Structure formats: structure tokens, C-alpha cells
N, C-alpha and C positions, 0 to 999 in steps of 0.2 A: 649568660650577662641575668644582673639582678634589677627586674624591673621598679623595683621600690629604689634603688643608689641612684638611675641613670634617667627615669619616669620614658623611657624609650622602650620598645620593644624590636626584635629582630623580626623582620618578614621576607618573601619574595617579594623580589619590583615588580611593578605592573609592565606588562606586555601587550603589545596587540598584535603577536603573530597567532595565534589562537584564531581570533576572528578573521586574519586574512589566509589565514589556512582552510578556513570555512567558506570564503568568499571564492578562494579558487574550486574549489570543490563542487559549488554551486552554479560557476560559470563553465567548469568541464562538464555537467548534467545540461545544461541549460544549453550549449552547444549542438548536444544531439540533436537539438528539433529547431535549430537555427540556422545555423552555420560554423564551418571547422573553424575558422578563426577566432570565435568564443570561447572552442576546446583548449586552441590554445595559447591562449590568453592566461585562460585558468589553470593549466598546467606550470608555468611561467611562474603565476603568482604563489602556487602549491609550492613548485620546489623553493623558491626562494624564502617564503613561510616557514617552510620545515630547516632550514638551513639555520635562521635568525632564530627560531624557540630551539634548533640546539645549542646554539650557543650563550642562548641565556640558563642553561642547566648547567655543562660542560665543555669546559673542567670545570670553572666554578661557576657555584649558581650566583647569581646578581642579587642582590638583597638590599635593603634599607632600612633604615631605623624610623620608627612612625613612635611619634610622644603619644603617651599616655596617662590618665588622671586617674591613678589608684584611688578606688574609695575603698569607705570600710563597710558596707552592705552590697550585697545582692537585689536589684529592685523585684521586684515578684508582679505576677497579674491572675487576675481573677476571673482571667478567662478559662475555659474549658479545654481538653484535648482531645478528641478524638480517637481512639483506638480503632484498631485493625482485628480482625476476626483472630480466635484463636490459633495458637500454632506460633512456635520459635520462630518460623520464616515465611514471612506470607509473601505471597505475589500476587501481581495483580493480569489481568482482572480477574476477580474473584469469581464472577459467571461468567458462561461462554455462553455459542448457541451450538446447537447438533450441529453436524454433519448434512444432512439430511437440510436442515434450515437453508444451508446453502447452496443444495442441489435445487430446489427449488425455488430460492430468490433469481439463481442464474436463469432457470425458468421462464420464470415471469417478464423479467428484465429481457430474455429473447424474444419472447413475444411481444414488448412492447415493441424492442429494436424492429423487430421486421415489420410490423404496422409501418412504422414512418417511414423504412424502404420502398417498401409497396406503395407507399402516397406518393412519395419522390418517383417512383419507376413510373404509375398513372399519370401526374406532373407535365413528367419532363419527357416520355416516352410512348406515351398514351398505351404501356402494358406493365404491371404487377412483374413480370418474366426478368424485366430487364434488371435491376439490380439482383436477383437471385443467381439469373445467368453469370455474370457481374462476380460474383460470389466464388461461384463454382470453377470459373476460368482459374481459377488458381491452381488446379489441379486439373483442370483437363485441358488438354494444348486445342482439341477442335474448337473449344469457347474462345479460349483466347487468339486466336484467330481469325474468330466469325466476325462477319460483317453488321452492322447495329440493329439493320434487318433479322436476321436471324439471332439476335441477342433478344429482341421484342418474343418472341414465341417460346413455345414451352418446349423444356428440353426434360428429357426423363431423366439424364445423365449427371445433366446441372442443378437439378434439382438433389439428389441424392447429395452431390457433392455439397452442396451451398450446404443442406439439413445439417449434414454431417457436421462440417467444419465452424458452422452457427452454434450449433448445440452442444458439442464440445468444449469450446472457447467459451459462450455462455456458463455452463456449470463450473468452471474453471476459477474462471471472475468469481462467480457467484459465492463458492467455496472460500475464495481471499475473501470476500466482502464479511462471508460470517465469520473468521477466523480474528480480523481486523477490526470489525467494529467495534466491540468491547472494551480494546485497548485506549479506547478515544474517549474523551470528555462528553457531555451533553453535545448535541446539536451537531456531532459529526456525521451525523445519517445525511442532516442534509446538506453539507458541508462536502460529503463523499460522493453524493450522488451528484452533485457541479461541478466539483475540482478535478479531483479524480478522473472521469470521464477527458472532461480535458487537457489531463495530462496523459492521457491516452493518446487521444489524438493525435497529440504534438509528435508522439513515439514511432506512430504507424504512418506520418506522412512522410517521417525521415526514411522510413525503410521498407516502405510499399514499392516501390521502385524494384526495389530489389524480389522482392516476396511477390508482388501481383502486379505487374507492368501493365498488363488489359485495365486493371480495374485502377491503376493510378492515374493511368492517362484519359480518365473518363467519366473518375469519379466527381462530384460537386462535394465540397469540403462542407458547404454551409448545410447541406442537408446529414452530410456524415457527423458534423459535429452535435447535429440535433439528435439523431438516432442511439446517440453514443448516451447521448443526456437523458436520452429517455429508456435506455439501460439503467443506468446508473440510479434514477431517482426509481423504478419501478422494483429492481433488485435492493436496493438499500431499506425501502419501505417494508415491502414482505420480511426482508431478514429482522427489521427492526420491530416488527409488531409480534413476533414471535415469542414464546415463553423463552426465559433463559434454562439453561443446569449451571451447578454449581460444578465449580471446577474439584479437580481430586487431592488438589496440592497439601490437605492437611490429613488426608487419609493416610490411616499406615500403609504402609507397602506392601508388608502381605495379602489385606483386602485389597490394594489394587491391581496385583500379580494371581487375582482370584483362587488364591490360598484358602482354603479354612484349614484355622489356627485353631479351634475351640476342640478341646479334649472334649471324649464323648463319658460320661461318668460311669454307664455302663460296662465301659471297658477296662479290663485288668490288665495291669502291667503283667507280661512274657505270655499271653494268649497272642 
């Protein structure tokens, strides 16, 4: 269609189905930490919007004519354009944290979280061993069936189990922080230290009854969320304050693979 003759251009018709589909996915995820009915509603919206979006494209794409005003020249701007680093294909982030940074950040968060948990144990039960034994009860059946009085006393098995569980999860989450933080804009350190623990707390609240019924029945959610935020702030701050290393996206493959492709000037052909 000639724009000069009709002063119009054919473009895809506007549609709200993509936004409704995104809403359906959001409701499905929100139902995991709220109520199953929310997820059911999300599935219904997701299916309906998928069907509606499908018929906007097939069998015939919906289009509309939009009036345009032909111009004899193209407006220019004096603003400069920031160029990315050299390379025919640049991926973000250009710099990232080392894996060891995630390990140390996770351990720092583990210490901060343990301090808050022990303060909770002292205030609520007069014992720092109470939250430790609650965590260890996830894998030790005798602690899961133990009365509160026993959970207040030291248990070597509970201490070892809780230390292992707490340490491993903290390191894994610390590695996740180290990998993901460079992908977000400035200010993500504080946001991830506050928002991510809240999302994690919601996920735990919806599944803890199956994972650790003893902890789920005796947990104080205010202190639990506080300990998660302490972990997030400590881990994110430790990771954010460490030096970043450049990614190898623009390094030739032979160097990334550790292959020495340089020729030896003293080496003669045939020898």
C-alpha cells in the first residue's frame, strides 16, 4: 500500500491480551503464597488471554490503517549516543562478581540471620538452642517429636543438622545473589536485600507445613521475616562491596577454552 497516495499505513491492531496473559501468570504465582483460588483464577485468565491472543494473529492477523503525515526531511538530534563495549555482540552484564564472593556473602548473611534467630530464642524461650533445634528437627525425627522443654536444651545432633542445613542454603542463596545482582540497575542491592527475603518468606510459608511441620507449628513469622531480611541485607552488602571481574563475552574462544594458539617462533615446520 502506497503511503504517499493514501496517507495511511497498515499496522497490527492494538490488543490487551498480552497484558491479561501477564496478569494471569502473576496471579498463578501469587496463589502459591496466598490461596489456591488465586492461582485458579490466574489459570482461567491465562487460558482465556492465550486463546484471544491466538485469534488476533491466526487465521488472519488483525490490522488497522493509521494516518500518517509524510515529511520531506527527518528531524535530527544533537544528543550523543553512548556506545557499548567493543564486540559485534555484547551481552549484559559486562562485569560480574566471582563465585567466591557469593560464598562469603552467603556466610555473612548466615551469621546475621543466626544472630536474629538466637535473639528470638532468648526472648521467647530463654534459650539460644530453641531455634537451632527447630531447624534441626527438619531432618531429626526425635527433635520433631520433642517437647518444648527439650528443644530449649543443647542437642549435638540438632546443632550439626541445623548448621549443615543453614550453611548450605545460605551459600546457595549467596551464589544466586552474586550472579543476579550485576544484572539489575543501581539500587538493586537494597531492594534485593528487602524485597527478595519477603518473597522467599512467602514461599516458605506456603510449603513449610510439608517440609518441616514442627517448625511450621512453632515458628514466629515476625521474627522469621526479620531474620530473612537480616540475611538479605548482609549478603547483598558484602557482595556489592567486592570488586567485579570482567565477563569473557568478547574474549576469543581459544582463550576462553585455555588453548594456546600462539605460534612458537623457534619451532620449524616439519619438526
